N, C-alpha and C positions, 0 to 999 in steps of 0.2 A: 723373530721380530724384524720388521722392515727398518733398516738403519736410517732411512730418509725421513721417517716419521718420529718426531721426538716423543718420548714417553711422557704421559701425563702425570704430574706429581700426585702421589697417592694421598697427600694431605688435602688436596683441593676440595674433595667432596665433604670431608669431615669439617673443614673450615667453613664451607658454605652452609652446612647444617647448623653449626654453632651460631653463625650470624643470623640464620633464618629463625631459629628458635631461642635466641638470646633472652627474650622476655619471659620464656617459660621458667626461668630460674628466679623469678621475682619471689621475694620473701613475703609471706602473708603474716600480718600483725593484727591479731584480734584485740580490740580495745573495748572494754565493757562500758557502755554509756551509763550516765547517772543523772536522771532528770532533776534530782534534788540539789544539784550543784549550781552555783552562780557563775562559775568561771570555766565551764567545760571547753569553750573555744580557746581560752588561753592555754589550757592543758594540751590541746591538739597542736597548737602552733609551736609550743615549746618542744614537743616530740619531733615535729617536722624540722625544727631548727637543729636539734641534735643529730638527726639523720643527714641533714644537708651538709653539716660540717664534715661528714665522712664522704661527701661527694655523691650521696644517694639522691635519686629522684623518688619522691613519695607521692602516690596517688591516695588521697583521702576519700574513702567511700563512706559518706555520712548517712547512716541508716538509723541513727538514734531517735529517741522519742521527740526531740525538738528539731530534728533536721528538716530542711525544706523538702517539699514534695518533689519527686522526679518529674522531668518533662514528659509530656504525653507519649512521645515517640521513643521513650528510653528503651523499651524492650526490642524495638525494631532496629535502632541505631544507637547503641550505648556510647560509642565513641563520640558522637556528635553532641552528647550531653556533658562531656567532660570539660571543665573550665581550667585554663592555665592561670595559676595565681602567681607563679614565678618560674624561673628556670629549674627550680628544684621541687616545686609543689604543684600538683594538680588536684582538682576537687570535683567530686561527683555527688550531687544531692540524690539520696537514694532511700528516703523513708518509705518503708513498705515494699521496696523494689525486690529484695531477695526472694520474697514469697512468690513472685511471678515466675521464678525458675524452679519451683518445687517439683520433685518427681514423685513417682508412685510410692516410694519408700518414705516420703516426708523429708527427704534431704534437699537442701538448696545449694549443694556444693558446686553445681554447674555455674552458679553466679560468680564464684571466685575466678574461674578461668575466663569468663566473659568480661569481668572487670579488668583482668590483666591484659586481655586482648584489646580492650578499649584504649589503653595507654601503654603501648609496647615498651616504651623507654623507661617505664617505672621499675625501680629496683625493689621498692617496698609497696605493697598494697595494704594500706591501713584500713581495716574494717571497723568502723565505730558504730556499734549496735548494742541492743539489749542482750542479756545473757541467753535468753531463749533463742533468739535469732542466731547467735554465735554457735550454739549447740547444733542447730540444723545445718549451718554453713560448714562447720569443721568436723562434723561427725564422720564423714566419709572422705575427708581431705587427706592429702599426702602429708603426714606429720613431719616429714623431713624438710618440708618447705615452710612450716608454720612455727612462728615464735610462740613462746609461752604467753597466755592471755595477760593483758595488762588491765587491772581493775582501777577505776577512777573513784575518788572519794574526796570529801573535805571534812571539816570539823563538825558540821551539823549532824545531830543524831539521826535524822531521816536519811541523810546521805550515807552514814556509816552502816545503818541497817540495810539499805539497798545494796551496798557493796558486799556485805556478808551474804545476802541472798544470791548475788551474782556468783560469788565464790562457791556457794553450795550447789547451784545449778550446773556450773561448769565442771565441778569435781564429780558429782553424782550422775548427772545426765550426759555430760559431754566428755567424761573421762579425762579431764585436764587436772591432774593431781598437783601440778606445779604452776603457780601463778605469781605475778608481781603486782605490787600496789603502788599507785601514784597518788600521793596525797597533796591536795591543794591547801596550803597553810602558810601563814606568815612565818618569816624567819625567826620571829620572837615568840612564836607560839609555844606554850608550855604543855599543851595537850596532844600535839601531833605525835610525838614519840609514843605516848601511852596508847593512843588510838591504834597506831600501827602494831604495837605489841599485843594488844587485846585481840585484834582481828587475826593476827598470826596464831595466837594461842587457841582461839576458838576454832579456827580452821583445822588445826592439828588435833585437838582433843575431840571434837565432835564430828569432823568430816574426814579425817585422815588425809587432809590436803596440806600442802606446803606453800606458805606465802614467802617466797624466796627473798625478794627485795622489797623494802619499803622506802620509796623515793619521795622527795618533797619538792614542791614547786611553790614559790612565793607568787601569789596572784598579782603583786605589784611589779613583777619583773617585766622588762621590755624584750621584745623579740630581737632587738639589736644586740642584746647582751649575749655573751658566750654562754652556752648551756652549763648548768650546774654540774659539778664533778660526778655526782652519782648518776645523773641522767646521761652524761657522756659515756660513762663506763657501761651503762645498761644498753645504750645504742650500739656500742662495739660488740657486746654479747649477742644482741639480736642479729647482727650481720656476720657474726663469726663463721657460720656455715658457708657464706659466700666467699670466704678466703680473700677478703678485700685487703689491699695493701694498707699498711699502717700509715695513717696520715696524721702528722702532728697537729694538735689543735691550734687554731688561729688565736693570737693574742686578742683580747677584747677590743683593742683599738683598730684591729684589722678586719673585724667581722663586718661584712658588707651589709648595709641597711636593706631590709627586706620590704619591698613595696606592698607585699601581700600580708604584712605582719598582723594586722588586726582585721582582715577581711572576714574570717570565720568567727573570730571572737566578737566582733561588733554585731553580727547577726544573732548570736546567742544572747548578748547583753540587751539587744532590742526586745527579744522574747521575754527576758527576765523583767524588764521595765514594764512591758504590757501586762504581765501576770501580776506584778505588784500593784498596778493601778486598779486591777479587777478585784 
């Protein structure tokens, strides 16, 4: 070795690769949409608040039944279609968009990486879509990067039936045997616990699936509020494979107001109001 030429540190290349492909470690979070719910947007913003408290940036890919249509040039330039709602939340309107990435096997897994590439700083790519779409998206995906599906529901019978159908599709067609339930219900509700127990029992007895967590969100809660204890614990479990540092939760008085708080929720409420008038 020429003593006049300093040796190049062996860690430089590895460090450069880690920086270049840092976004490849983003966690995928499948969330089963439910068109029979009145507060779907509130549920999404509370999930984002819980993840933001951990310091995570979340890209919400909204491909649900009530989601806005994507921009015309989305397939050609997905990154240009991503909206920044805050320092911790980005949003992509994507109704019907995953099917444009379908391959010969019927899989749309390629859309997951395309979404992550569109917002490289995202720690979590939240895919809000119907159960059928999620089966196509995650059928061939790397399961080590995917959190357990989160099923949304509220207390209305049609919503509960739809949630059960989603659990059935994901367990039998998508091979997701473990799922979590996020129930939109008032803190004073007497039916919420019973609904969660019935869904869990039916999933176990008829599908062989496990509803691991039954979390509850009060639709009257504000985005400025600190996340519920159960939701905070669930967010930590979602990000556990990332080995994030333990960050103590902020006291409610120190939770920074989110300017994006009701951006998505208001869009859903406008849709609900229009449907009610018709």
